[in-house]
C-alpha positions in Angstrom: -17.9 4.8 26.2 -15.7 2.2 24.7 -11.7 2.9 24.7 -11.1 0.7 21.9 -8.9 2.4 19.4 -11.1 4.3 16.2 -11.3 2.6 13.0 -12.9 5.6 10.4 -14.3 4.8 7.2 -12.3 6.2 4.3 -13.2 7.4 0.9 -10.5 8.7 -1.7 -11.5 12.0 -2.9 -8.8 14.3 -4.7 -10.1 17.6 -4.7 -10.3 19.0 -8.5 -8.1 21.9 -7.2 -5.0 19.5 -6.8 -5.7 17.8 -9.8 -5.9 20.7 -11.5 -2.6 22.3 -10.2 -0.8 19.1 -11.2 -1.7 19.8 -14.8 -0.9 23.5 -14.4 2.8 22.9 -12.9 3.3 19.5 -15.9 2.6 22.6 -18.2 4.5 24.9 -17.0 7.7 23.1 -16.7 11.0 24.1 -17.9 12.8 21.5 -19.9 16.5 21.6 -20.5 18.2 20.6 -24.0 17.9 17.5 -25.3 20.9 14.9 -24.8 23.7 14.7 -27.4 23.2 11.1 -27.9 19.7 8.8 -29.4 20.0 6.2 -26.1 19.8 5.6 -22.3 23.9 6.1 -21.9 23.3 9.7 -20.6 20.6 9.0 -18.6 16.6 9.3 -19.3 16.2 10.3 -22.5 14.1 14.4 -22.7 11.6 13.0 -25.1 10.6 10.0 -22.8 9.9 12.0 -20.0 8.0 14.6 -21.8 5.9 12.0 -23.0 5.4 10.3 -19.6 4.6 14.4 -18.4 2.0 14.2 -21.4 0.5 11.3 -20.6 0.0 12.5 -16.6 -1.3 15.8 -18.0 -3.9 14.9 -20.7 -4.0 10.9 -20.8 -4.1 9.8 -17.2 -7.8 9.5 -15.9 -7.2 10.0 -12.4 -11.2 9.9 -11.6 -11.5 6.5 -13.4 -8.7 5.2 -11.1 -9.9 6.8 -7.7 -13.5 4.9 -8.7 -12.0 1.6 -9.3 -9.6 2.0 -5.8 -13.0 3.1 -4.2 -14.7 -0.3 -5.1 -12.7 -1.8 -2.0 -13.5 -0.9 1.6 -11.0 1.6 3.0 -10.3 2.5 6.5 -7.9 4.4 8.5 -6.8 4.3 12.4 -4.4 6.3 14.4 -1.5 4.4 15.7 1.7 5.2 17.4 4.4 2.6 18.4 7.6 2.5 20.6 7.2 6.3 21.7 6.4 7.5 18.7 3.7 10.1 17.9 0.5 8.6 16.6 -0.6 8.8 12.9 -3.2 7.7 10.5 -2.6 4.5 8.8 -4.6 3.7 5.9 -5.7 0.7 4.9 -8.1 -1.7 2.4 -9.9 -4.1 4.6 -11.8 -6.4 2.0 -13.4 -9.3 3.9 -14.2 -12.5 2.1 -18.0 -14.0 1.4 -16.3 -17.0 2.8 -16.5 -17.1 6.6 -13.6 -19.2 7.1 -11.0 -17.5 5.0 -7.4 -16.6 6.3 -6.6 -13.0 6.9 -3.9 -11.9 4.7 -1.9 -8.7 5.0 -0.6 -7.3 2.0 2.2 -4.9 2.4 3.4 -2.6 -0.9 7.4 -1.8 -1.3 9.0 1.6 -1.9 8.1 3.5 -3.9 4.8 1.5 -4.2 1.4 1.8 -3.3 -1.9 -0.4 -2.5 -2.5 0.0 -6.1 0.1 -3.0 -6.7 -2.8 -5.3 -5.4 -5.7 -4.0 -7.2 -6.2 -6.9 -9.7 -5.6 -9.7 -6.8 -7.8 -8.3 -4.4 -11.0 -9.7 -5.6 -9.5 -13.0 -6.5 -8.1 -13.5 -3.2 -11.5 -12.5 -1.4 -13.5 -14.4 -3.3 -11.9 -17.2 -5.6 -14.9 -19.1 -6.3 -15.9 -16.2 -9.2 -12.6 -16.7 -10.6 -12.5 -20.7 -10.8 -11.0 -21.5 -7.5 -12.3 -23.0 -4.3 -13.9 -21.6 -1.3 -11.0 -23.1 0.8 -8.6 -20.4 -1.2 -10.0 -17.8 0.3 -8.9 -14.7 2.1 -9.8 -11.8 4.1 -7.5 -9.1 2.6 -5.7 -6.2 4.8 -3.7 -3.8 2.4 -2.0 -1.0 4.5 -0.2 1.9 2.9 3.3 2.7 4.3 3.4 5.6 6.6 4.4 8.5 4.6 2.7 7.0 1.6 -0.5 7.3 -0.3 -3.2 8.2 2.1 -1.6 7.1 5.5 -0.3 9.8 7.9 3.1 11.7 7.1 5.6 11.0 10.1 6.7 14.4 11.9 9.5 12.3 13.7 12.4 9.8 13.0 12.0 6.6 13.7 9.3 4.7 11.6 11.8 2.4 10.3 10.8 -1.3 9.0 10.6 -2.6 12.8 7.9 0.2 13.7 6.2 -0.4 10.8 5.9 -3.8 11.3 4.4 -3.3 14.9 1.8 -0.9 13.5 0.9 -3.1 10.9 0.4 -6.1 13.5 -1.4 -3.4 15.5 -3.8 -2.9 12.6 -4.5 -6.8 12.1 -5.0 -6.7 16.1 -7.8 -3.9 16.1 -9.6 -5.9 13.3 -10.0 -8.9 15.8 -7.3 -11.2 13.5 -5.2 -13.3 16.0 -3.8 -15.3 13.2 -2.6 -14.4 10.0 -0.5 -14.8 6.9 1.4 -11.9 5.1 3.4 -10.9 1.8 5.8 -8.4 1.7 7.9 -6.9 -1.2 10.8 -4.6 -1.6 11.1 -2.4 1.6 7.6 -4.0 3.1 9.8 -7.5 2.8 12.3 -6.0 5.3 9.2 -5.2 7.4 7.6 -8.7 7.4 10.8 -10.5 8.5 10.9 -8.7 11.8 7.2 -9.2 12.1 7.4 -12.5 11.6 10.2 -13.3 13.9 8.5 -11.2 16.7 4.9 -12.6 16.2 5.2 -16.2 15.3 2.0 -17.2 17.4 0.4 -14.5 15.1 1.9 -14.7 12.0 1.4 -18.0 10.7 3.2 -17.7 7.3 4.9 -15.1 5.1 5.6 -14.9 1.3 8.6 -12.6 0.5 8.7 -11.1 -3.0 11.4 -9.1 -4.2 13.6 -10.2 -1.7 16.8 -8.4 -1.5 18.7 -10.3 1.3 20.0 -13.8 2.0 19.4 -13.4 5.6 17.1 -15.9 7.4 13.7 -15.0 9.5 
């Protein structure tokens, strides 16, 4: 029997009961009195919040979003790093049809999700369909931060940027990628920097978006 860590296929399937419960809680919200101004100087206007909640309850089509996300290949694998208990890390792993594609690790920020990447995964994996060249292709890996999306919820402290960087590096290793490039923005940007410093032989380059610090890698 192999001792290799298990990578398990995953499908997004939110139960109807969860969606029904969300709609019921939105419908039963106890709203405060409206603010006495007609702008944002006293915070978010009540009418704006109510419109957002109405959209979530009656306008947003989760099943359409679920189907759109499930067009990608999803997986989970249990990872424990730095003495921390293992938890499931969810990720999209979309391989390019071009064998020589460079592996690319896409990391979302806080409070974000892999939905940030749903419009770019296909052009990145198969640029020839979008007027690009095969030499521009990537094998895309997009994990969910621990505690976010479909990744497991930490049960102990310590899942900071260093540990998240280690966990994502382990995901890439388990997928067999020994050389890759990476992108990160916001909170993920902070995780990408220590990863690049530590894994210079593995991480060939990083792209930092929404950079919040002038510190150098």
